C-alpha positions in Angstrom: -149.6 -138.9 -40.4 -151.8 -141.4 -38.9 -150.1 -144.6 -37.5 -150.8 -147.6 -39.5 -150.3 -151.4 -38.5 -149.0 -154.1 -40.7 -151.5 -156.2 -38.6 -154.7 -154.9 -37.3 -153.9 -153.6 -33.8 -155.1 -156.0 -31.2 -154.2 -157.4 -27.7 -153.2 -161.0 -27.4 -153.8 -162.5 -24.0 -152.6 -165.8 -22.5 -156.1 -167.1 -22.1 -158.9 -166.7 -24.9 -161.4 -165.1 -22.6 -159.8 -164.8 -19.3 -156.9 -163.2 -17.6 -154.9 -165.2 -15.2 -153.7 -163.5 -11.9 -150.7 -164.6 -10.0 -150.1 -163.8 -6.3 -146.8 -162.2 -5.8 -146.0 -160.4 -2.6 -149.7 -160.2 -1.7 -150.3 -158.1 -4.8 -152.1 -158.9 -8.1 -149.8 -158.9 -11.3 -151.7 -158.2 -14.4 -150.2 -159.6 -17.6 -151.0 -159.1 -21.3 -149.2 -158.3 -24.6 -149.6 -156.1 -27.6 -148.9 -157.2 -31.2 -149.1 -155.4 -34.5 -148.7 -151.7 -33.2 -146.4 -150.1 -35.9 -146.1 -146.9 -37.6 -143.5 -147.0 -40.7 -143.5 -143.2 -41.2 -142.9 -141.6 -37.9 -142.7 -144.4 -35.6 -144.6 -145.1 -32.4 -144.0 -142.8 -29.6 -145.9 -144.5 -26.7 -148.7 -146.5 -25.9 -151.3 -146.1 -23.2 -153.7 -148.5 -21.7 -156.3 -148.9 -19.2 -159.0 -151.1 -17.9 -162.8 -150.5 -18.3 -165.9 -152.2 -17.5 -167.4 -154.0 -20.4 -169.7 -151.4 -21.6 -167.6 -148.3 -21.0 -165.6 -146.3 -23.6 -163.0 -145.0 -21.4 -161.0 -146.6 -18.5 -163.3 -146.5 -15.4 -161.6 -149.4 -13.5 -157.8 -148.6 -14.1 -156.9 -145.4 -15.4 -154.5 -144.7 -18.5 -151.0 -145.8 -18.0 -148.3 -144.8 -20.5 -145.7 -147.3 -21.6 -143.2 -148.0 -24.4 -143.5 -151.8 -24.0 -145.4 -153.9 -26.3 -145.2 -157.4 -25.1 -145.8 -158.9 -21.7 -146.9 -155.8 -20.0 -147.1 -156.1 -16.3 -148.8 -154.0 -13.7 -149.6 -154.5 -10.1 -153.3 -153.7 -10.0 -156.2 -154.7 -7.8 -159.0 -155.2 -10.2 -162.6 -156.4 -9.3 -163.3 -160.0 -9.6 -166.5 -161.6 -10.8 -167.3 -158.9 -13.3 -166.6 -158.6 -16.9 -163.7 -156.2 -17.9 -161.7 -155.2 -21.0 -158.4 -153.5 -21.9 -158.4 -150.2 -23.8 -155.2 -149.5 -25.7 -154.3 -146.2 -27.5 -151.1 -145.9 -29.6 -149.6 -142.6 -30.4 -147.0 -141.9 -33.1 -144.4 -139.2 -33.1 -146.6 -136.9 -35.1 -149.1 -137.0 -32.3 -151.8 -138.9 -34.0 -153.4 -141.9 -32.3 -155.3 -145.1 -33.0 -157.4 -147.1 -30.4 -158.4 -150.7 -29.9 -159.7 -152.8 -27.1 -159.6 -156.4 -25.9 -162.3 -158.9 -25.8 -164.0 -159.2 -22.4 -162.4 -161.1 -19.8 -163.2 -162.2 -16.3 -160.9 -162.3 -13.3 -161.4 -165.5 -11.4 -159.4 -165.9 -8.2 -161.6 -168.8 -6.8 -160.8 -172.5 -7.2 -163.3 -174.9 -8.8 -166.0 -176.1 -6.4 -166.3 -179.8 -5.7 -170.0 -180.6 -5.6 -169.7 -184.3 -5.6 -166.3 -185.7 -4.3 -164.3 -188.0 -6.5 -165.5 -191.6 -6.0 -165.3 -195.0 -7.4 -168.4 -195.9 -9.3 -170.6 -198.6 -7.6 -172.0 -199.5 -11.0 -168.7 -201.1 -12.3 -167.0 -203.9 -10.3 -168.1 -203.0 -6.8 -170.3 -205.2 -4.4 -169.0 -203.4 -1.3 -167.8 -199.9 -1.1 -164.0 -199.4 -1.3 -163.5 -202.9 -2.8 -163.3 -203.9 -6.4 -164.1 -207.5 -7.5 -162.7 -207.0 -11.1 -158.9 -206.7 -12.0 -159.0 -204.9 -15.4 -161.3 -201.8 -15.0 -162.0 -198.8 -12.7 -164.7 -196.2 -13.2 -164.5 -193.1 -11.2 -167.1 -190.3 -11.1 -167.3 -186.7 -9.7 -169.2 -183.4 -10.0 -166.9 -180.1 -10.1 -168.3 -176.8 -11.2 -167.0 -173.2 -11.5 -169.6 -170.4 -11.5 -167.1 -167.7 -12.6 -165.0 -169.1 -15.4 -166.2 -172.7 -15.9 -164.1 -175.9 -15.7 -161.7 -176.0 -18.6 -160.0 -179.4 -18.1 -159.1 -182.3 -15.9 -156.0 -184.2 -15.3 -156.5 -187.9 -14.2 -154.2 -190.5 -13.1 -153.9 -193.9 -11.4 -151.2 -195.2 -9.1 -150.6 -198.2 -7.1 -150.4 -197.4 -3.3 -148.1 -200.0 -2.1 -145.2 -199.2 -4.4 -146.1 -195.6 -5.6 -145.9 -197.0 -9.1 -148.0 -195.1 -11.7 -150.4 -197.4 -13.3 -152.1 -195.1 -15.6 -150.0 -191.9 -16.6 -151.9 -188.5 -16.2 -154.0 -187.5 -19.1 -156.0 -184.5 -19.9 -159.8 -184.8 -20.4 -162.4 -182.1 -21.3 -164.0 -180.1 -18.6 -167.5 -181.3 -19.7 -166.9 -184.9 -18.4 -167.9 -186.1 -15.0 -166.6 -189.8 -15.1 -163.7 -191.7 -16.5 -163.0 -195.4 -17.0 -159.5 -196.8 -16.7 -159.4 -199.7 -19.1 -157.1 -202.8 -19.8 -155.6 -202.6 -16.3 -153.8 -205.5 -14.5 -154.9 -204.9 -10.9 -153.3 -207.2 -8.1 -155.5 -209.0 -5.7 -155.0 -207.3 -2.1 -153.5 -204.2 -4.0 -154.6 -200.7 -3.0 -155.0 -198.2 -5.9 -155.5 -194.4 -5.9 -157.0 -192.4 -8.6 -156.2 -188.7 -8.7 -158.1 -185.8 -10.3 -157.0 -182.3 -10.9 -159.7 -179.9 -12.0 -158.7 -176.6 -13.6 -160.9 -173.6 -14.4 -160.3 -171.3 -17.4 -158.3 -168.9 -15.2 -155.8 -171.6 -14.5 -156.7 -172.3 -10.9 -156.8 -176.1 -10.1 -157.9 -178.2 -7.2 -156.8 -181.8 -6.6 -158.7 -184.8 -5.0 -158.2 -188.5 -4.9 -160.0 -191.6 -4.0 -158.4 -195.1 -3.1 -160.0 -198.6 -3.7 -158.7 -202.0 -2.9 -158.9 -205.2 -5.1 -160.0 -208.7 -4.3 -161.4 -210.9 -7.1 -161.1 -214.2 -5.3 -163.4 -216.0 -2.8 -162.2 -216.9 0.6 -160.4 -220.1 1.4 -162.9 -222.8 2.5 -162.7 -224.0 6.1 -164.4 -226.8 8.0 -167.0 -227.4 10.6 -165.1 -228.1 13.8 -167.1 -230.7 15.8 -166.5 -234.0 17.5 -168.9 -236.2 15.5 -168.7 -239.4 14.0 -168.1 -238.0 10.6 -165.5 -235.5 11.6 -161.8 -236.2 11.6 -160.0 -235.9 14.9 -157.5 -233.0 14.5 -157.5 -231.8 18.2 -159.4 -228.7 17.0 -162.9 -229.5 18.3 -164.4 -227.3 21.0 -166.7 -228.4 23.8 -170.3 -228.3 22.7 -169.0 -227.3 19.2 -171.9 -229.2 17.7 -174.6 -229.8 20.2 -178.3 -229.4 20.3 -181.3 -229.3 22.9 -184.8 -228.9 21.7 -184.6 -226.2 19.0 -181.3 -224.7 20.1 -178.1 -225.8 18.3 -174.5 -224.8 18.6 -172.3 -224.8 15.4 -168.6 -224.2 15.3 -166.2 -223.9 12.4 -162.7 -223.1 11.5 -160.2 -222.4 8.8 -162.1 -219.9 6.5 -159.8 -217.2 5.6 -159.0 -214.5 3.0 -155.4 -213.2 2.5 -156.6 -210.1 0.6 -159.6 -208.5 2.2 -160.2 -210.8 5.2 -163.4 -212.4 6.4 -166.3 -210.1 7.1 -169.3 -212.5 7.9 -170.8 -215.9 7.5 -174.2 -217.0 6.5 -175.6 -220.3 8.0 -178.6 -222.2 6.9 -179.9 -225.7 8.1 -182.2 -228.3 6.6 -183.0 -232.0 6.2 -182.1 -231.8 2.5 -179.0 -230.6 0.7 -179.1 -226.8 0.7 -182.4 -227.0 2.7 -183.4 -224.2 5.0 -186.6 -225.5 6.7 -184.9 -225.8 10.1 -183.0 -222.5 9.9 -183.4 -219.7 7.1 -180.2 -218.1 6.0 -178.8 -216.2 9.0 -175.8 -213.9 9.1 -173.1 -214.3 11.8 -170.5 -211.8 12.2 -166.8 -212.9 12.0 -164.6 -212.0 15.0 -161.1 -212.9 16.1 -162.2 -212.7 19.7 -166.0 -213.2 20.0 -168.9 -214.4 17.7 -172.2 -212.8 18.3 -174.6 -215.0 16.6 -178.1 -214.0 15.3 -181.3 -216.0 15.1 -184.3 -214.3 13.4 -186.5 -214.6 16.4 -184.2 -214.2 19.3 -181.8 -211.8 20.7 -178.1 -212.0 20.1 -176.4 -214.7 22.0 -172.8 -214.1 22.8 -170.4 -216.9 22.5 -166.7 -216.8 23.2 -164.5 -218.0 20.3 -161.5 -220.1 21.2 -158.3 -217.9 21.5 -156.3 -220.4 19.4 -156.8 -223.4 17.1 -155.1 -226.5 18.2 -153.5 -229.2 16.0 -152.7 -232.8 16.8 -149.5 -232.0 18.4 -151.2 -229.3 20.6 -149.5 -226.3 19.0 -151.6 -223.4 17.6 -152.3 -223.3 13.9 -152.2 -219.7 12.8 -153.4 -220.4 9.3 -156.8 -221.4 10.5 -157.4 -218.4 12.9 -159.7 -218.9 16.0 -162.6 -221.3 16.1 -165.8 -219.5 15.4 -169.0 -220.6 17.2 -172.6 -219.7 17.1 -175.7 -220.6 19.0 -178.8 -220.6 16.8 -182.4 -221.2 17.5 -184.2 -223.4 14.9 -187.8 -223.3 13.6 -188.6 -226.5 15.3 -187.1 -228.8 17.8 -184.8 -231.6 16.8 -185.4 -235.2 17.7 -182.9 -238.1 18.3 -181.9 -239.8 15.1 -182.7 -236.9 12.8 -180.2 -236.0 10.0 -179.7 -232.5 8.8 -177.2 -230.4 6.7 -175.4 -227.3 7.6 -174.7 -225.0 4.9 -172.1 -222.5 5.9 -170.7 -219.6 3.6 -167.9 -217.3 4.3 -168.1 -213.8 2.8 -165.1 -211.5 2.6 -164.9 -207.7 2.9 -165.4 -207.4 -0.8 -168.6 -209.4 -0.6 -167.3 -212.3 -2.5 
């Protein structure tokens, strides 16, 4: 009597085209299950199974193994990786007759997915400077991950607030074909640091984790003041000697009070002219911010190092921590100044987020 099956004999595996291997005691644990093998007349005596290369008709990788189990068969076997295999199964009834079947091809993939381009915050959405966002409702991240053996099956992506550990965007699963994701409708806080986390998994169930952080500053710096002893400047005791002085085409400029509580001041731009926003005396020139020393740049002369005051003095002689040290720059103009000339100084503070 030939064994029959109420359901066509087949092998059911945990992954559609791949077998996952687990590491236990430094051995490989091979798992699969059988369904539908049945003989109503004489009953099933035993099963035997083996592993073969994809084009073989008999086991040439792992020889026949006899078992009475049907589901979740396990065997410690060292099978080759990066090659297509299949499982052969033969079921024998108590009358000695048998029927054979085989699984679909599968690939053993022990490697983790490969990061080709690390996870990063896209500079196309909300970024003027790397690592700083100037928007508070959206973050776009991008990456490139591949897996030559089994391919990338899926990603899990999430967003959390670094300062409190609070999850801002719960982990969600996205298809393995994607290489970017946008977090929408967020409520990001100025000065906050946020971390996006990406888990990439291949079809064999092996995953790799990576993360990237970005800070937020949507506001411009607080406006400061020119700190100079002139007829038009109020006397607050914060003037510095030669803070606004000139000789020929050389001019000293000093200022105080520009600050940014979120990202800090990165640099300043200065231009000078005889009209409002004019620049015929000095084209826009960048000056670095420093808490100790300001090195000022003129387009046609070397850097001139000017020491900044170590503290800012108020009317009562006490230091004013809110204004930070007086900044001072010595600049060379495009032409010499003459007595009685009026000119405008246009000073802009730029924070670390480039706002």
